[in-house]
C-alpha positions in Angstrom: -197.9 -73.3 -23.2 -194.9 -71.1 -23.8 -194.0 -70.8 -27.5 -191.2 -69.1 -29.3 -191.9 -67.5 -32.7 -189.2 -67.8 -35.3 -189.8 -66.8 -39.0 -193.6 -66.5 -38.2 -193.7 -70.1 -37.0 -194.6 -70.8 -33.4 -192.7 -73.6 -31.6 -193.6 -74.9 -28.2 -190.8 -74.7 -25.7 -192.4 -75.2 -22.3 -195.7 -76.5 -21.0 -197.3 -76.0 -17.6 -200.5 -77.4 -16.3 -202.6 -77.2 -13.1 -205.7 -79.2 -12.1 -208.4 -76.9 -10.8 -209.4 -77.8 -7.3 -212.2 -76.9 -4.9 -213.6 -73.4 -5.5 -211.4 -73.0 -8.6 -213.8 -75.4 -10.4 -216.6 -72.7 -10.1 -214.5 -69.8 -11.5 -215.9 -67.8 -14.4 -214.0 -68.0 -17.7 -212.2 -64.8 -17.2 -211.2 -65.7 -13.6 -209.8 -69.0 -15.0 -207.7 -67.0 -17.5 -206.5 -64.8 -14.7 -205.6 -67.8 -12.6 -203.7 -69.3 -15.6 -201.7 -66.2 -16.1 -200.8 -65.9 -12.4 -199.9 -69.6 -12.2 -197.8 -69.5 -15.4 -196.1 -66.3 -14.3 -195.0 -67.9 -11.1 -193.8 -71.1 -12.8 -192.1 -69.3 -15.6 -190.8 -66.3 -13.7 -187.3 -66.7 -15.1 -188.7 -66.4 -18.6 -190.9 -63.4 -17.7 -187.9 -61.5 -16.3 -185.6 -62.3 -19.3 -187.9 -62.0 -22.3 -190.9 -60.0 -23.6 -194.0 -62.1 -23.1 -197.3 -61.8 -24.9 -200.5 -63.4 -23.4 -202.7 -64.5 -26.2 -206.4 -64.9 -25.4 -209.6 -63.5 -26.7 -210.8 -62.8 -23.1 -208.3 -60.0 -22.2 -210.2 -57.3 -24.1 -213.4 -58.4 -22.3 -211.6 -58.4 -19.0 -210.4 -54.8 -19.6 -213.9 -53.6 -20.3 -215.6 -55.4 -17.5 -215.4 -54.3 -13.8 -214.9 -57.9 -12.6 -212.3 -58.4 -15.3 -210.5 -55.2 -14.2 -210.3 -56.7 -10.6 -208.9 -59.9 -12.0 -206.2 -58.0 -13.9 -205.4 -56.1 -10.7 -204.9 -59.4 -8.9 -202.6 -60.5 -11.7 -200.5 -57.4 -11.4 -200.3 -57.6 -7.6 -199.2 -61.2 -7.7 -196.7 -60.6 -10.4 
């Protein structure tokens, strides 16, 4: 979900969804987050290029400290 914050109130402005298929169903939680970020970045590319984006999740800190998470973050950056 893409939200816009005005006066410390978050308002949804765009929603994207994707049904996991095949091997995606067996992804670890952090891999699913990485997939969601990549998918959203592709679908909302025009927003990402025009505005500052903040990805809000409690798994990013874990991803940065975990070798597998670092690899997921690399995939995100390569695909973006």
